[in-house]
C-alpha atoms as an extended CHARMM CRD file, in Angstrom:
* protein
*
       270  EXT
         1         1  MET       CA            -96.6840000000     -110.2420000000     -167.1680000000  PROA      1               0.0000000000
         2         2  ALA       CA            -93.5390000000     -109.1280000000     -167.7720000000  PROA      2               0.0000000000
         3         3  LEU       CA            -92.5750000000     -105.8220000000     -166.2260000000  PROA      3               0.0000000000
         4         4  LEU       CA            -91.5400000000     -103.1120000000     -168.4530000000  PROA      4               0.0000000000
         5         5  ARG       CA            -87.8960000000     -101.6560000000     -167.4330000000  PROA      5               0.0000000000
         6         6  ARG       CA            -87.2360000000      -97.9870000000     -167.4750000000  PROA      6               0.0000000000
         7         7  PRO       CA            -83.9280000000      -97.4410000000     -169.6360000000  PROA      7               0.0000000000
         8         8  THR       CA            -80.5750000000      -97.7150000000     -167.7640000000  PROA      8               0.0000000000
         9         9  GLY       CA            -79.3750000000      -95.0660000000     -170.1140000000  PROA      9               0.0000000000
        10        10  PRO       CA            -79.4960000000      -92.1910000000     -172.9150000000  PROA      10              0.0000000000
        11        11  PRO       CA            -80.8380000000      -93.3920000000     -176.1340000000  PROA      11              0.0000000000
        12        12  PRO       CA            -77.9810000000      -94.6070000000     -178.3950000000  PROA      12              0.0000000000
        13        13  ALA       CA            -78.3870000000      -91.2940000000     -180.8100000000  PROA      13              0.0000000000
        14        14  LEU       CA            -78.0690000000      -89.1640000000     -177.6340000000  PROA      14              0.0000000000
        15        15  GLU       CA            -74.9680000000      -90.5140000000     -176.7020000000  PROA      15              0.0000000000
        16        16  GLU       CA            -73.2030000000      -89.9970000000     -180.0020000000  PROA      16              0.0000000000
        17        17  ILE       CA            -74.2700000000      -86.8570000000     -179.6810000000  PROA      17              0.0000000000
        18        18  SER       CA            -72.9840000000      -85.9630000000     -176.5660000000  PROA      18              0.0000000000
        19        19  MET       CA            -69.4090000000      -88.3150000000     -177.5790000000  PROA      19              0.0000000000
        20        20  LYS       CA            -69.3980000000      -85.7420000000     -180.6450000000  PROA      20              0.0000000000
        21        21  GLU       CA            -69.6950000000      -82.6770000000     -178.5990000000  PROA      21              0.0000000000
        22        22  GLU       CA            -66.9720000000      -83.4050000000     -176.2170000000  PROA      22              0.0000000000
        23        23  ASN       CA            -64.5430000000      -84.0240000000     -179.5660000000  PROA      23              0.0000000000
        24        24  LEU       CA            -65.8330000000      -80.6270000000     -180.4700000000  PROA      24              0.0000000000
        25        25  CYS       CA            -65.0260000000      -79.2040000000     -177.2260000000  PROA      25              0.0000000000
        26        26  GLN       CA            -61.7220000000      -81.2880000000     -177.4000000000  PROA      26              0.0000000000
        27        27  ALA       CA            -60.8750000000      -80.2020000000     -181.1900000000  PROA      27              0.0000000000
        28        28  PHE       CA            -62.1640000000      -76.2550000000     -179.7410000000  PROA      28              0.0000000000
        29        29  SER       CA            -58.9730000000      -76.2620000000     -176.8500000000  PROA      29              0.0000000000
        30        30  ASP       CA            -56.7680000000      -77.8860000000     -178.6350000000  PROA      30              0.0000000000
        31        31  ALA       CA            -57.0800000000      -74.7410000000     -181.4110000000  PROA      31              0.0000000000
        32        32  LEU       CA            -57.1580000000      -72.2250000000     -178.5300000000  PROA      32              0.0000000000
        33        33  LEU       CA            -53.7930000000      -73.7600000000     -177.1770000000  PROA      33              0.0000000000
        34        34  CYS       CA            -52.5570000000      -73.5550000000     -181.4290000000  PROA      34              0.0000000000
        35        35  LYS       CA            -54.3960000000      -70.1950000000     -181.6850000000  PROA      35              0.0000000000
        36        36  ILE       CA            -55.7630000000      -71.3830000000     -184.4600000000  PROA      36              0.0000000000
        37        37  GLU       CA            -56.7030000000      -68.5110000000     -187.2200000000  PROA      37              0.0000000000
        38        38  ASP       CA            -60.3940000000      -67.2760000000     -186.9750000000  PROA      38              0.0000000000
        39        39  ILE       CA            -61.9310000000      -67.6910000000     -190.4120000000  PROA      39              0.0000000000
        40        40  ASP       CA            -64.7910000000      -65.7990000000     -189.8610000000  PROA      40              0.0000000000
        41        41  GLN       CA            -63.2700000000      -62.7370000000     -187.9250000000  PROA      41              0.0000000000
        42        42  GLU       CA            -63.7200000000      -60.5210000000     -191.2560000000  PROA      42              0.0000000000
        43        43  ASP       CA            -67.7960000000      -61.6560000000     -191.3980000000  PROA      43              0.0000000000
        44        44  TRP       CA            -68.9470000000      -59.4010000000     -188.8560000000  PROA      44              0.0000000000
        45        45  GLU       CA            -70.2400000000      -56.2020000000     -191.1930000000  PROA      45              0.0000000000
        46        46  ASN       CA            -72.0970000000      -59.5170000000     -193.1060000000  PROA      46              0.0000000000
        47        47  PRO       CA            -75.6720000000      -60.0870000000     -191.0960000000  PROA      47              0.0000000000
        48        48  GLN       CA            -75.9090000000      -63.0250000000     -193.3750000000  PROA      48              0.0000000000
        49        49  LEU       CA            -72.7080000000      -64.6400000000     -192.5260000000  PROA      49              0.0000000000
        50        50  CYS       CA            -74.2690000000      -64.3960000000     -188.1970000000  PROA      50              0.0000000000
        51        51  SER       CA            -70.1390000000      -64.9820000000     -187.2220000000  PROA      51              0.0000000000
        52        52  ASP       CA            -71.2890000000      -64.6330000000     -184.2210000000  PROA      52              0.0000000000
        53        53  TYR       CA            -73.0930000000      -67.4930000000     -183.8290000000  PROA      53              0.0000000000
        54        54  VAL       CA            -71.6530000000      -69.0380000000     -187.0320000000  PROA      54              0.0000000000
        55        55  LYS       CA            -70.1080000000      -72.0190000000     -184.4550000000  PROA      55              0.0000000000
        56        56  ASP       CA            -73.6160000000      -72.4630000000     -182.4240000000  PROA      56              0.0000000000
        57        57  ILE       CA            -75.4060000000      -72.9380000000     -185.7600000000  PROA      57              0.0000000000
        58        58  TYR       CA            -73.1770000000      -76.0390000000     -186.9630000000  PROA      58              0.0000000000
        59        59  GLN       CA            -72.2120000000      -77.7520000000     -183.8870000000  PROA      59              0.0000000000
        60        60  TYR       CA            -76.4880000000      -77.4400000000     -183.8180000000  PROA      60              0.0000000000
        61        61  LEU       CA            -76.4030000000      -78.8530000000     -187.2680000000  PROA      61              0.0000000000
        62        62  ARG       CA            -74.0290000000      -82.0490000000     -186.5660000000  PROA      62              0.0000000000
        63        63  GLN       CA            -76.3260000000      -82.7250000000     -183.7680000000  PROA      63              0.0000000000
        64        64  LEU       CA            -79.9270000000      -82.4850000000     -186.5660000000  PROA      64              0.0000000000
        65        65  GLU       CA            -77.5600000000      -84.8030000000     -188.6850000000  PROA      65              0.0000000000
        66        66  VAL       CA            -77.5760000000      -87.7740000000     -186.3320000000  PROA      66              0.0000000000
        67        67  LEU       CA            -81.4120000000      -87.1470000000     -184.9010000000  PROA      67              0.0000000000
        68        68  GLN       CA            -82.2420000000      -87.6720000000     -188.7880000000  PROA      68              0.0000000000
        69        69  SER       CA            -79.8800000000      -89.7700000000     -189.8490000000  PROA      69              0.0000000000
        70        70  ILE       CA            -80.5190000000      -92.4780000000     -192.6460000000  PROA      70              0.0000000000
        71        71  ASN       CA            -80.0120000000      -96.2310000000     -192.0450000000  PROA      71              0.0000000000
        72        72  PRO       CA            -77.6030000000      -96.9000000000     -194.7920000000  PROA      72              0.0000000000
        73        73  HSD       CA            -79.4370000000     -100.2920000000     -195.7050000000  PROA      73              0.0000000000
        74        74  PHE       CA            -82.9970000000      -98.3190000000     -195.6000000000  PROA      74              0.0000000000
        75        75  LEU       CA            -83.8000000000      -99.9870000000     -198.6600000000  PROA      75              0.0000000000
        76        76  ASP       CA            -83.4750000000     -103.8590000000     -197.4240000000  PROA      76              0.0000000000
        77        77  GLY       CA            -86.1560000000     -106.2780000000     -197.7160000000  PROA      77              0.0000000000
        78        78  ARG       CA            -87.9260000000     -103.4490000000     -200.1160000000  PROA      78              0.0000000000
        79        79  GLU       CA            -89.5130000000     -103.6250000000     -203.2390000000  PROA      79              0.0000000000
        80        80  ILE       CA            -87.2070000000     -100.8170000000     -204.2920000000  PROA      80              0.0000000000
        81        81  ASN       CA            -83.6460000000     -101.8130000000     -204.6800000000  PROA      81              0.0000000000
        82        82  GLY       CA            -80.2350000000      -99.4430000000     -204.4330000000  PROA      82              0.0000000000
        83        83  ARG       CA            -80.2830000000      -99.6220000000     -208.5170000000  PROA      83              0.0000000000
        84        84  MET       CA            -83.7000000000      -98.7190000000     -208.6420000000  PROA      84              0.0000000000
        85        85  ARG       CA            -82.8730000000      -95.3700000000     -206.4730000000  PROA      85              0.0000000000
        86        86  ALA       CA            -79.6490000000      -94.9940000000     -208.3710000000  PROA      86              0.0000000000
        87        87  ILE       CA            -81.6490000000      -94.5270000000     -211.2840000000  PROA      87              0.0000000000
        88        88  LEU       CA            -84.5050000000      -92.1700000000     -210.1930000000  PROA      88              0.0000000000
        89        89  VAL       CA            -80.9390000000      -90.0390000000     -208.8110000000  PROA      89              0.0000000000
        90        90  ASP       CA            -79.7020000000      -89.7860000000     -212.2220000000  PROA      90              0.0000000000
        91        91  TRP       CA            -82.7500000000      -88.5830000000     -213.8470000000  PROA      91              0.0000000000
        92        92  LEU       CA            -83.6360000000      -85.9080000000     -210.9000000000  PROA      92              0.0000000000
        93        93  VAL       CA            -80.2100000000      -84.4410000000     -211.5330000000  PROA      93              0.0000000000
        94        94  GLN       CA            -80.6840000000      -84.3010000000     -215.0990000000  PROA      94              0.0000000000
        95        95  VAL       CA            -84.7490000000      -82.3640000000     -213.5680000000  PROA      95              0.0000000000
        96        96  HSD       CA            -82.7290000000      -80.3240000000     -211.8420000000  PROA      96              0.0000000000
        97        97  SER       CA            -80.3880000000      -78.8550000000     -214.6180000000  PROA      97              0.0000000000
        98        98  LYS       CA            -83.2690000000      -78.3310000000     -216.8020000000  PROA      98              0.0000000000
        99        99  PHE       CA            -85.2910000000      -76.2640000000     -214.2950000000  PROA      99              0.0000000000
       100       100  ARG       CA            -81.9670000000      -74.5640000000     -213.3930000000  PROA      100             0.0000000000
       101       101  LEU       CA            -82.6390000000      -74.8010000000     -209.8780000000  PROA      101             0.0000000000
       102       102  LEU       CA            -80.2400000000      -74.3150000000     -206.8870000000  PROA      102             0.0000000000
       103       103  GLN       CA            -77.5330000000      -76.2970000000     -205.9210000000  PROA      103             0.0000000000
       104       104  GLU       CA            -79.4910000000      -76.7600000000     -202.2960000000  PROA      104             0.0000000000
       105       105  THR       CA            -82.2100000000      -77.6060000000     -203.9170000000  PROA      105             0.0000000000
       106       106  LEU       CA            -81.3880000000      -81.0680000000     -205.3360000000  PROA      106             0.0000000000
       107       107  TYR       CA            -79.0370000000      -82.1870000000     -201.8690000000  PROA      107             0.0000000000
       108       108  MET       CA            -82.9580000000      -81.3220000000     -200.0140000000  PROA      108             0.0000000000
       109       109  CYS       CA            -84.6840000000      -83.3980000000     -202.3740000000  PROA      109             0.0000000000
       110       110  ILE       CA            -82.3890000000      -86.3320000000     -202.2790000000  PROA      110             0.0000000000
       111       111  ALA       CA            -82.5400000000      -86.0740000000     -198.5830000000  PROA      111             0.0000000000
       112       112  VAL       CA            -86.2960000000      -85.6060000000     -198.0630000000  PROA      112             0.0000000000
       113       113  MET       CA            -86.8620000000      -88.8570000000     -200.7560000000  PROA      113             0.0000000000
       114       114  ASP       CA            -84.5130000000      -91.1740000000     -198.7340000000  PROA      114             0.0000000000
       115       115  ARG       CA            -86.2130000000      -89.9790000000     -195.6580000000  PROA      115             0.0000000000
       116       116  PHE       CA            -89.9220000000      -90.8360000000     -197.1710000000  PROA      116             0.0000000000
       117       117  LEU       CA            -88.0080000000      -93.9030000000     -198.5300000000  PROA      117             0.0000000000
       118       118  GLN       CA            -86.9070000000      -95.2320000000     -194.8950000000  PROA      118             0.0000000000
       119       119  VAL       CA            -90.4420000000      -94.9240000000     -193.0010000000  PROA      119             0.0000000000
       120       120  GLN       CA            -93.1980000000      -95.3610000000     -195.9620000000  PROA      120             0.0000000000
       121       121  LEU       CA            -93.1470000000      -98.9740000000     -198.2740000000  PROA      121             0.0000000000
       122       122  VAL       CA            -93.4680000000      -97.3900000000     -201.6920000000  PROA      122             0.0000000000
       123       123  SER       CA            -93.9020000000      -99.7430000000     -204.9310000000  PROA      123             0.0000000000
       124       124  ARG       CA            -91.6610000000      -99.4100000000     -207.9520000000  PROA      124             0.0000000000
       125       125  LYS       CA            -94.8550000000      -97.5300000000     -209.8980000000  PROA      125             0.0000000000
       126       126  LYS       CA            -95.2340000000      -94.7650000000     -207.0130000000  PROA      126             0.0000000000
       127       127  LEU       CA            -91.3990000000      -94.3240000000     -206.7050000000  PROA      127             0.0000000000
       128       128  GLN       CA            -90.8480000000      -91.9190000000     -209.9260000000  PROA      128             0.0000000000
       129       129  LEU       CA            -94.0700000000      -90.0660000000     -208.3280000000  PROA      129             0.0000000000
       130       130  VAL       CA            -91.7100000000      -89.6780000000     -204.7590000000  PROA      130             0.0000000000
       131       131  GLY       CA            -89.1000000000      -88.3970000000     -206.5550000000  PROA      131             0.0000000000
       132       132  ILE       CA            -89.9670000000      -86.1040000000     -208.4200000000  PROA      132             0.0000000000
       133       133  THR       CA            -92.4390000000      -84.8510000000     -205.1510000000  PROA      133             0.0000000000
       134       134  ALA       CA            -89.5330000000      -84.3960000000     -203.3550000000  PROA      134             0.0000000000
       135       135  LEU       CA            -88.3390000000      -82.1230000000     -205.5990000000  PROA      135             0.0000000000
       136       136  LEU       CA            -90.9280000000      -80.3770000000     -205.8460000000  PROA      136             0.0000000000
       137       137  LEU       CA            -91.1770000000      -79.6720000000     -201.9070000000  PROA      137             0.0000000000
       138       138  ALA       CA            -87.0520000000      -78.7930000000     -202.0670000000  PROA      138             0.0000000000
       139       139  SER       CA            -88.0210000000      -76.0380000000     -204.6720000000  PROA      139             0.0000000000
       140       140  LYS       CA            -90.6680000000      -74.6380000000     -202.6130000000  PROA      140             0.0000000000
       141       141  TYR       CA            -88.0390000000      -74.6570000000     -199.5750000000  PROA      141             0.0000000000
       142       142  GLU       CA            -85.1590000000      -73.7150000000     -201.4560000000  PROA      142             0.0000000000
       143       143  GLU       CA            -86.1780000000      -71.1810000000     -204.4170000000  PROA      143             0.0000000000
       144       144  MET       CA            -87.3980000000      -68.1230000000     -204.8600000000  PROA      144             0.0000000000
       145       145  PHE       CA            -89.8780000000      -68.7520000000     -207.7710000000  PROA      145             0.0000000000
       146       146  SER       CA            -90.3110000000      -72.6890000000     -207.9260000000  PROA      146             0.0000000000
       147       147  PRO       CA            -91.4830000000      -74.2820000000     -210.9340000000  PROA      147             0.0000000000
       148       148  ASN       CA            -95.0680000000      -74.9090000000     -211.1680000000  PROA      148             0.0000000000
       149       149  ILE       CA            -96.4440000000      -78.1640000000     -210.9800000000  PROA      149             0.0000000000
       150       150  GLU       CA            -97.6160000000      -78.9040000000     -214.1720000000  PROA      150             0.0000000000
       151       151  ASP       CA            -94.0310000000      -78.7650000000     -215.1740000000  PROA      151             0.0000000000
       152       152  PHE       CA            -93.7290000000      -81.5790000000     -212.8390000000  PROA      152             0.0000000000
       153       153  VAL       CA            -96.1260000000      -83.3190000000     -214.4120000000  PROA      153             0.0000000000
       154       154  TYR       CA            -95.0830000000      -82.3640000000     -217.7760000000  PROA      154             0.0000000000
       155       155  ILE       CA            -91.3670000000      -83.5850000000     -216.7120000000  PROA      155             0.0000000000
       156       156  THR       CA            -92.6590000000      -86.9540000000     -215.9400000000  PROA      156             0.0000000000
       157       157  ASP       CA            -94.0510000000      -87.2160000000     -219.4080000000  PROA      157             0.0000000000
       158       158  ASN       CA            -97.8180000000      -87.2220000000     -217.9150000000  PROA      158             0.0000000000
       159       159  ALA       CA            -97.4920000000      -90.4640000000     -215.8040000000  PROA      159             0.0000000000
       160       160  TYR       CA            -98.5780000000      -89.1030000000     -212.6930000000  PROA      160             0.0000000000
       161       161  THR       CA           -101.4020000000      -86.2630000000     -212.7480000000  PROA      161             0.0000000000
       162       162  SER       CA           -101.5690000000      -82.8340000000     -210.4980000000  PROA      162             0.0000000000
       163       163  SER       CA           -103.8140000000      -84.7280000000     -208.2060000000  PROA      163             0.0000000000
       164       164  GLN       CA           -101.8350000000      -87.4240000000     -207.4300000000  PROA      164             0.0000000000
       165       165  ILE       CA            -98.3400000000      -85.0090000000     -206.9650000000  PROA      165             0.0000000000
       166       166  ARG       CA           -100.6810000000      -83.1090000000     -204.0440000000  PROA      166             0.0000000000
       167       167  GLU       CA           -101.5260000000      -86.3060000000     -202.3290000000  PROA      167             0.0000000000
       168       168  MET       CA            -97.8240000000      -87.5190000000     -202.3150000000  PROA      168             0.0000000000
       169       169  GLU       CA            -96.7340000000      -83.9780000000     -201.5330000000  PROA      169             0.0000000000
       170       170  THR       CA            -99.2750000000      -84.3170000000     -198.1470000000  PROA      170             0.0000000000
       171       171  LEU       CA            -98.2100000000      -87.8780000000     -197.4100000000  PROA      171             0.0000000000
       172       172  ILE       CA            -94.5310000000      -87.2050000000     -197.4570000000  PROA      172             0.0000000000
       173       173  LEU       CA            -95.1490000000      -83.9000000000     -194.8740000000  PROA      173             0.0000000000
       174       174  LYS       CA            -96.6000000000      -85.7760000000     -192.8620000000  PROA      174             0.0000000000
       175       175  GLU       CA            -94.5970000000      -88.6370000000     -192.6880000000  PROA      175             0.0000000000
       176       176  LEU       CA            -91.7690000000      -86.3260000000     -191.9870000000  PROA      176             0.0000000000
       177       177  LYS       CA            -93.4520000000      -84.5380000000     -189.3920000000  PROA      177             0.0000000000
       178       178  PHE       CA            -92.6560000000      -80.9700000000     -191.9250000000  PROA      178             0.0000000000
       179       179  GLU       CA            -89.2560000000      -81.2690000000     -190.4160000000  PROA      179             0.0000000000
       180       180  LEU       CA            -87.5750000000      -80.4150000000     -193.4660000000  PROA      180             0.0000000000
       181       181  GLY       CA            -84.6550000000      -78.7060000000     -192.1480000000  PROA      181             0.0000000000
       182       182  ARG       CA            -82.5970000000      -81.5390000000     -192.1340000000  PROA      182             0.0000000000
       183       183  PRO       CA            -78.3660000000      -80.3930000000     -192.7290000000  PROA      183             0.0000000000
       184       184  LEU       CA            -76.8640000000      -80.3530000000     -196.0080000000  PROA      184             0.0000000000
       185       185  PRO       CA            -73.4220000000      -82.2250000000     -197.4750000000  PROA      185             0.0000000000
       186       186  LEU       CA            -73.2890000000      -78.8710000000     -199.3040000000  PROA      186             0.0000000000
       187       187  HSD       CA            -73.5260000000      -77.0860000000     -195.5780000000  PROA      187             0.0000000000
       188       188  PHE       CA            -70.8320000000      -78.6890000000     -194.2960000000  PROA      188             0.0000000000
       189       189  LEU       CA            -68.5160000000      -78.5360000000     -197.7800000000  PROA      189             0.0000000000
       190       190  ARG       CA            -69.0090000000      -75.2560000000     -197.9010000000  PROA      190             0.0000000000
       191       191  ARG       CA            -67.5050000000      -74.6270000000     -193.9880000000  PROA      191             0.0000000000
       192       192  ALA       CA            -64.6590000000      -77.2630000000     -194.9400000000  PROA      192             0.0000000000
       193       193  SER       CA            -63.7260000000      -75.2430000000     -198.0460000000  PROA      193             0.0000000000
       194       194  LYS       CA            -62.9390000000      -72.3680000000     -196.1210000000  PROA      194             0.0000000000
       195       195  ALA       CA            -61.6960000000      -73.7410000000     -193.5670000000  PROA      195             0.0000000000
       196       196  GLY       CA            -59.2940000000      -74.6280000000     -195.8280000000  PROA      196             0.0000000000
       197       197  GLU       CA            -55.9890000000      -76.3920000000     -194.6190000000  PROA      197             0.0000000000
       198       198  ASN       CA            -55.4100000000      -79.9710000000     -192.8450000000  PROA      198             0.0000000000
       199       199  LEU       CA            -55.6860000000      -78.1730000000     -189.1510000000  PROA      199             0.0000000000
       200       200  LYS       CA            -58.4160000000      -75.9390000000     -189.5750000000  PROA      200             0.0000000000
       201       201  GLN       CA            -60.3950000000      -78.2770000000     -191.1510000000  PROA      201             0.0000000000
       202       202  GLN       CA            -59.7920000000      -80.7260000000     -188.3610000000  PROA      202             0.0000000000
       203       203  TYR       CA            -60.9640000000      -77.8910000000     -185.7660000000  PROA      203             0.0000000000
       204       204  TYR       CA            -63.6330000000      -76.2810000000     -187.7260000000  PROA      204             0.0000000000
       205       205  THR       CA            -65.2620000000      -79.8810000000     -189.0270000000  PROA      205             0.0000000000
       206       206  GLY       CA            -64.3090000000      -81.8240000000     -185.9970000000  PROA      206             0.0000000000
       207       207  TYR       CA            -63.5370000000      -84.6730000000     -188.5250000000  PROA      207             0.0000000000
       208       208  THR       CA            -59.5440000000      -86.3580000000     -188.4830000000  PROA      208             0.0000000000
       209       209  GLU       CA            -58.2770000000      -87.4280000000     -191.7950000000  PROA      209             0.0000000000
       210       210  ASN       CA            -58.8070000000      -90.5530000000     -190.4150000000  PROA      210             0.0000000000
       211       211  GLU       CA            -62.4170000000      -90.5690000000     -189.9210000000  PROA      211             0.0000000000
       212       212  LEU       CA            -62.5520000000      -89.0610000000     -193.5440000000  PROA      212             0.0000000000
       213       213  LEU       CA            -60.9270000000      -91.8800000000     -195.5720000000  PROA      213             0.0000000000
       214       214  GLU       CA            -63.5590000000      -94.3620000000     -195.9520000000  PROA      214             0.0000000000
       215       215  VAL       CA            -66.1490000000      -91.9940000000     -197.3900000000  PROA      215             0.0000000000
       216       216  MET       CA            -63.2040000000      -90.5460000000     -199.7430000000  PROA      216             0.0000000000
       217       217  GLN       CA            -62.8280000000      -94.4640000000     -200.7310000000  PROA      217             0.0000000000
       218       218  HSD       CA            -66.2490000000      -94.3770000000     -201.6510000000  PROA      218             0.0000000000
       219       219  MET       CA            -66.6560000000      -91.0420000000     -203.3330000000  PROA      219             0.0000000000
       220       220  ALA       CA            -62.9770000000      -91.6160000000     -205.4350000000  PROA      220             0.0000000000
       221       221  LYS       CA            -64.2980000000      -95.4930000000     -206.4530000000  PROA      221             0.0000000000
       222       222  ASN       CA            -67.2740000000      -93.7610000000     -208.2730000000  PROA      222             0.0000000000
       223       223  VAL       CA            -65.0250000000      -91.3330000000     -209.9650000000  PROA      223             0.0000000000
       224       224  VAL       CA            -62.9030000000      -93.9920000000     -211.3900000000  PROA      224             0.0000000000
       225       225  LYS       CA            -66.0630000000      -96.0630000000     -211.9160000000  PROA      225             0.0000000000
       226       226  VAL       CA            -67.1740000000      -93.4850000000     -214.6170000000  PROA      226             0.0000000000
       227       227  ASN       CA            -64.0660000000      -92.2970000000     -216.2240000000  PROA      227             0.0000000000
       228       228  GLU       CA            -63.4040000000      -95.8080000000     -216.6260000000  PROA      228             0.0000000000
       229       229  ASN       CA            -67.2350000000      -96.3260000000     -218.2170000000  PROA      229             0.0000000000
       230       230  LEU       CA            -68.0370000000      -99.0680000000     -215.3370000000  PROA      230             0.0000000000
       231       231  THR       CA            -71.4350000000      -97.2350000000     -214.7180000000  PROA      231             0.0000000000
       232       232  LYS       CA            -74.8300000000      -95.8490000000     -217.1540000000  PROA      232             0.0000000000
       233       233  PHE       CA            -75.1300000000      -93.4140000000     -213.7590000000  PROA      233             0.0000000000
       234       234  ILE       CA            -73.5070000000      -90.0700000000     -215.6000000000  PROA      234             0.0000000000
       235       235  ALA       CA            -75.5120000000      -87.3200000000     -215.1500000000  PROA      235             0.0000000000
       236       236  ILE       CA            -73.4820000000      -86.1220000000     -212.1780000000  PROA      236             0.0000000000
       237       237  LYS       CA            -70.2170000000      -85.9450000000     -214.6470000000  PROA      237             0.0000000000
       238       238  ASN       CA            -72.1800000000      -84.3480000000     -217.6170000000  PROA      238             0.0000000000
       239       239  LYS       CA            -73.8340000000      -81.3300000000     -214.9080000000  PROA      239             0.0000000000
       240       240  TYR       CA            -69.9000000000      -80.4820000000     -213.6590000000  PROA      240             0.0000000000
       241       241  ALA       CA            -68.5570000000      -81.0050000000     -216.9790000000  PROA      241             0.0000000000
       242       242  SER       CA            -70.3880000000      -77.6220000000     -218.1580000000  PROA      242             0.0000000000
       243       243  SER       CA            -68.5860000000      -74.3970000000     -218.1690000000  PROA      243             0.0000000000
       244       244  LYS       CA            -70.8290000000      -72.4770000000     -215.1900000000  PROA      244             0.0000000000
       245       245  LEU       CA            -69.5650000000      -75.3300000000     -213.6830000000  PROA      245             0.0000000000
       246       246  LEU       CA            -66.2790000000      -74.5050000000     -214.4220000000  PROA      246             0.0000000000
       247       247  LYS       CA            -65.8810000000      -78.4930000000     -215.9280000000  PROA      247             0.0000000000
       248       248  ILE       CA            -64.9820000000      -79.5760000000     -212.6480000000  PROA      248             0.0000000000
       249       249  SER       CA            -65.5260000000      -83.3320000000     -213.7640000000  PROA      249             0.0000000000
       250       250  THR       CA            -63.1270000000      -82.5950000000     -216.5920000000  PROA      250             0.0000000000
       251       251  ILE       CA            -60.0010000000      -81.8440000000     -214.9420000000  PROA      251             0.0000000000
       252       252  PRO       CA            -57.0310000000      -84.2690000000     -214.9780000000  PROA      252             0.0000000000
       253       253  GLN       CA            -56.6460000000      -84.9700000000     -211.1960000000  PROA      253             0.0000000000
       254       254  LEU       CA            -59.6470000000      -87.0510000000     -211.3110000000  PROA      254             0.0000000000
       255       255  ASN       CA            -57.6910000000      -89.6210000000     -213.3580000000  PROA      255             0.0000000000
       256       256  SER       CA            -54.9540000000      -89.1980000000     -211.0960000000  PROA      256             0.0000000000
       257       257  LYS       CA            -52.8360000000      -92.0770000000     -209.2760000000  PROA      257             0.0000000000
       258       258  ALA       CA            -53.9820000000      -91.1220000000     -205.9830000000  PROA      258             0.0000000000
       259       259  ILE       CA            -57.6280000000      -91.2510000000     -206.6360000000  PROA      259             0.0000000000
       260       260  GLN       CA            -56.8630000000      -94.8940000000     -208.2580000000  PROA      260             0.0000000000
       261       261  GLU       CA            -55.0520000000      -95.6440000000     -204.7260000000  PROA      261             0.0000000000
       262       262  LEU       CA            -57.8260000000      -94.3400000000     -202.6240000000  PROA      262             0.0000000000
       263       263  ALA       CA            -59.8120000000      -96.4410000000     -204.9200000000  PROA      263             0.0000000000
       264       264  SER       CA            -58.5800000000      -99.8260000000     -204.8840000000  PROA      264             0.0000000000
       265       265  PRO       CA            -59.7010000000     -101.0470000000     -201.6900000000  PROA      265             0.0000000000
       266       266  LEU       CA            -63.2870000000     -100.9780000000     -202.8210000000  PROA      266             0.0000000000
       267       267  MET       CA            -62.8290000000     -102.3240000000     -206.6590000000  PROA      267             0.0000000000
       268       268  GLY       CA            -61.2620000000     -105.2720000000     -205.6210000000  PROA      268             0.0000000000
       269       269  ARG       CA            -57.4310000000     -104.0430000000     -207.3980000000  PROA      269             0.0000000000
       270       270  SER       CA            -54.6940000000     -104.6550000000     -205.3510000000  PROA      270             0.0000000000
């Protein structure tokens, strides 16, 4: 019988957290030397902004993001593929808008859905059930008043019953061990937006511009594909074309040369 050997080092996830902590500490040291502006200094009167603890909170969120990470290839070898997921997400965006839910609810819905699909084999017939149940769970977590379960049955054109949604809700919660509080992109976006200019952004986000380049390229590629009608998934563009959201998807900057150049390496263009 082969002897079991005790691991000689920390788990990979913990190593990555340690490296990120070192980077953040270095960024904090650099900021003190350069006298970076404290963007939380004037928030002390607002208890909801937690100005005394906000830096610790975001450092914890970064750690949690690594621990709850989603494998980029989590659908490989599954009955569900990326296109099916894209169709579902496009539909969920429309449902989210119809119910007039918070932005956080949509982000949490997608996170819950992907985390569940990563650990549980799901058939095509139940993919929409997973999506709509994830939206129900996110609504209960984020909203003051969540839509009724009957509303979710109706929005699927009675493809599923209330009992089926409740059963899926129980299954998702068990698989995720009731750990729904995943850091959302919106949390970090608000922090980065508050920081503003380059040096402050690097300090408060912990990322350099070069580290963000690959993500920026993928985002630019998606913008170009939508603007050039190279995809059928346009629910996001339609959503952000509304006056309520300042018609942000219609601004001319999204058709600029800078966006085209960012996207070109991923679109096979010189």
